N, C-alpha and C positions, 0 to 999 in steps of 0.2 A: 352522212354521205361517205366518209372514209370507211366507216364500219361496213357499209353495204358493199363497197368496192373490195374490201378485204375478204368478206364472206364469199363474194363472187369468185375471186381469185382462188380461194381455198377450195371452193366447190369444183372449179375447173381442174384444179390439180388432182383432186380425187378421181376424176374421170380419165386421167392420163394413164396409159398402160405402164406397168412397172417394168423397168429395164433390169434384167438379171445381170449381176456383176459376176465375173468369173471368180471361182473360189480356189484357194490353194488347198490341195488335198492334205488332209491331216491323218489319213489312214493309208495303210499299205495295200491298196486295192488295184494297182496297175501292174504289179509284178507278183509272181508266185515263186516262193522259195522252195527249193527241192534239194535232194542229195547231191546234185551236180552243180548247183549254183542258183541262178535266177532265170525265170521264164517270163518275159513281158507278156501280159495278157493280150490276146488277139494277134500274136505274132509268132512266126515260125523261128525267128531268130532267138538266140539264147545269150546269156551272160554267164558262161561257165567258169568254174574255178580254173585258175591259171592265166586269166586275162589280165592285161595291164591296169594298174591302179588308176591312173589318170583317166583312161577311157571308161572304166567301170563307174567311177564317181561321177563323171560328166553325164553318162547315159542314165544312171539311176536318178541323179538330180533332175534331169529333164523329165523322166517318167513320173517322178513324185511331185514335181512342180516346186521343189525347193532344194537348196544346197544343204550339205551336212551342217549341223549345228556346231560340230567340233570334229577335229581330226587330231588324234594323239598317237604317240608311239610309246610303248611300254617295254623297256629293256628287261623287266622282270618276266616277260612272256616270250622271250626269244626274239625280241625286236618286232613284235606284232604291231602294225599300225592299224588303228581302228577309226573308221568314219561313222559318226552317229547322226541319224536323222531324227527329227522330233516325232516322227510317226512310230517310233519304237523299233527301228531297224538299225542294226550295226553291221557293217561289212568289215571283215578282217583281211589284212594284206601282210604278206611276208616278202621282203626283198622286192617290193613293187608289184607283186602278183596277188590277185584275188584268191584267197584261200579258205574263207569261211563267212558265214552270216549268223546273226542272232536276232530273234524276235522277242520283245519283252512287254509289249503293251496288250492289254486285254482286247480280244477280238481279232488279233492278227492270226492268220491261218497259213500254214505251210501245206505243201502238196500232201495228199493223203488225208487231209481234213484235221490234222492236229491244230488246235486253236488255243492260244493263250487265254486263260480264264475258264476253260472248260474242264470238266472232270476227265481223267485219262481213261482210255479204253482198258478192258481187262487184260493186262499184259504182265509179264514178270518184270519186276523192278529191282534194280541194284541200289543198295543204300550206300551213299557216299557222304563225305563231309558237307556237301551242298544240300543234300536231301535225298529224295528217291528219284532215280533216273531210269529212263527206258528208251528203247530205240525201235523204230519201225522203218524198214527200207532205207536205212542210211540217214534218217532224220531223228535227232535226239530230243528228248523233252525232260524237264525237271519239274517235280512236284515237291515243294518244300515240306518239311516235317510239320509245319504249323498249320497247314491247310490242305484241302482235298483237290485244289485246282492246279492246272499246269501254269507255271509262272514264267518259264523260259523255254524256247524251242530253238534248236540250232543244227547246223551241219558244217562239216569241215573244221578248220582250225579255229579255236577259241582261246580266250584268255581267262579261264576259270582256275582258281586256286583250290585244290583239293587237299 
């Protein structure tokens, strides 16, 4: 009798509609990075370089659905404060102002279609201590010497040691 009741309960559970739980975004799909800052998808409003750190971090956290995993200041980089999100986005600030962004996770795309993990377009590249770098419309990309794919995309102020 108990077994029949259990089977009946399990059978009824299988007929119940699934409730979708909201997911926390793990990709950078609600903001487009470009040479002037960030453009929230579906909005005319922008988050341009020069905006205040506190408001930029708050807005980007709301758009991505999570707070930065870390915020650090590096005196080796002229006091650049970097905010890191698990989605592969880094925002750089100098003296409290938004000054640059960096994308590092495969699949992340900047304006103009540059995507981390893709092969670069046929452009002239400069060889630096980081690898091979190129620029298109104010957005830079890095292709390391060990592989053919873009590993990093950025614009504005960064903290790369060359």
